[in-house]
N, C-alpha and C positions, 0 to 999 in steps of 0.2 A: 503493500500499499504506499502511496507517495501523498504527502501533505505539504504544500507550499514548496514543491521541488525537493523535499526531503524525505527519505525513507524512513519507514517505521521499522524498529528492531523488536523482534520477539520471537520466542522459540527456545532452541537449545542455546546454552551458553557459548560453546565453541563451534557453531555453525560456520561454514565458509561464506565470507562477505567479499564484495566487490571493494578494494581499498580506495577507489576512486569515487564511490558513492558518499553522498552526504546524509546523514542520518539526524532525526530528531533525537532530543533529550528522552530518554524512556525510564528514568527513575529520578526521584528527588527525595530527600528527607531534610526536614528543617530541624536545627539545634537550637532551641529556645534559650539556653543558658548562654551559648557562644553568640546568638542573634544571626546565625548564617544558615544559609540553605546549600547543601551539597547536590550535586546533580551529575549525571553521567550520561555519555552517548559513546556510540562506537567511534574510534578514531577515523578521521577522513584525511588522507594524504595530501589531497590539493589544498584544503584550506589550513590543515594542521602543520604543514611542512616547516613554516617559520618558526614555530615552537620547537620542533625537533632540532632544527639549526641552533637555535638559541641554547638548547639543553646540551648540545655538543660542545658549544663554545664556553659554556659555563664549567664543564668538566676539563677543558683544557684551554684556560684564558690566555696563555702565552704562546701557544702552539696552533696558530689560525689553520695552517696547512693540514695539520693532523687532526684537527677539530673537524674540518671539511670532509676528511675520510671517515672519521667516526660517523658523522652525520649521514653521509651515503650508506654506510654499512647498515647503521641502526635503521634508515629509511627501508632498504632492502629487506632486512630481517621481518620488520613490521608489516611490509607489504606480503612477503611469503606467509607469514603467521595469519594475515587476514583470509587468505585463500585456503587455509588448512581447516581440518576439522580436529585439531588437537590443540588449539590455543587462539586467543582473540585479545586484542588491544582496545582500551577505551580512554577517552579524554574525560577527566574529572574537572568540575568547576566548583568555585565558591562564590556564591552570589551571581552566577552567570559568567564568572570571569575564570578562563582556563588556569588550572591551578595544579593539576598533577596528571600523571600519566600512570594508567593500570595496565599491567599484563598478567593474564592468566594462562595457564598450561595444565593439561592432563598430566599428573605427576607421573604416572605410568610411562608416560613417552618423553620425559625430561631427564636429563642426565643427573639431576639431583634426586631422583626416585631411586637411584642405585644405592644411596647411602642409608637406606632403610626399606623395610618391606612395605613398598608403596602399594594401596589398595585401590581397587575400582572406585571411584567417587573421591579420591584424593586430587586436589587441584592445587597448584602453585599460584600464590598471589605475590605480584610485586608491585611496588609503589615508587615512583620518583617525583619529586617535586619538581615543577617548571620554575624557570627564573623569573616568571611574571610576578610570584609572591616571595621571591627569595628574599627581599629585603625585610619581611616580617620575621619576628622571631619564630623559631622552629617549633615552638609549642603552640602557637596560637591556633592553628587548624588541625595539628596533627592527631589528636584524639578523635575529633570529628570525621576526619578522613579515614581513619583506621576503622571506625566502628561503622561508617555509612557502607563501606565497601564490604566489610564482613557480613553486615545484614543483608546487604543485596544479593551477593553471590551465594549465600546459604539458602536464599529463596529459591534457587533452581534445584529442581528435583534430582537431577545427576550429580549435583555436589553433596558429598557426605562430610568432607573434612576439608578446610582449607590449610594450606602449609605455606609458610614463609620463611625466607632465609635472611638472617640478620648478621651483620658485621659484629663480632664479639668487642669490637673496640668502639662502638658507638651506643653506649647504654641508653641513651635517650629513647631510641628506636624501640628497645625492650620494653620501657616504661609505657609507652602508647599501645604497643603490641599486646602486652599482658592486661592492660587496661580494657582492650577490646575482647578479652576472653581467651587469648593464645596462651598456650603453655609449652615448655620446652619438650622437643622431641628427640634429637640427636644432634651431635656436631659433624661437619663434614670433612674436616681436617684439610690438609693439602696447604699450599702457600697463603690463601686467602681464606682464614679459617673463619667459618660461619656457624650459626647455630640454627638448626631447622625448629620452628615453633609451629604448633598445629592448634587449630579449633575445630 
């Protein structure tokens, strides 16, 4: 269904989508204590490309040429993910302003699923803040973002558990993750030591 030139998103979480299509917001949640509304829609590369480029520059502010390569790689990955049936990406907004990127994968088809006994219904949840709200203190929207994404994705009948990977050297992430109901599952090991949390 199309409304005002935008497609409606409904059905299974990881259904294949055309990365060039533009989608309507399909989910909203109001946080009265924080006085904000969190909303999500599937990522649309034609209109969200500038945000992805800014995200790459934010990660490598002094290496512009490498940031451009990082952007192209990220764009290709998200484009392939959109067309797949094992993952999907979404743009999260705070009061209608782009604020974070959400990527979900079926855990049994993700490399991190090999670090524990991944079950059918396990989905990996990844959150990335966009530079648009980077000037805000990290705790301003963090809990609302974690809680809203958790509530949303657990509404899908195919999702039994959400798994997220957190850097052990970023304790603030654990704080918000735990507040949203996640609990430790295992450590991944390797050079980038992460902890897997589940809910």
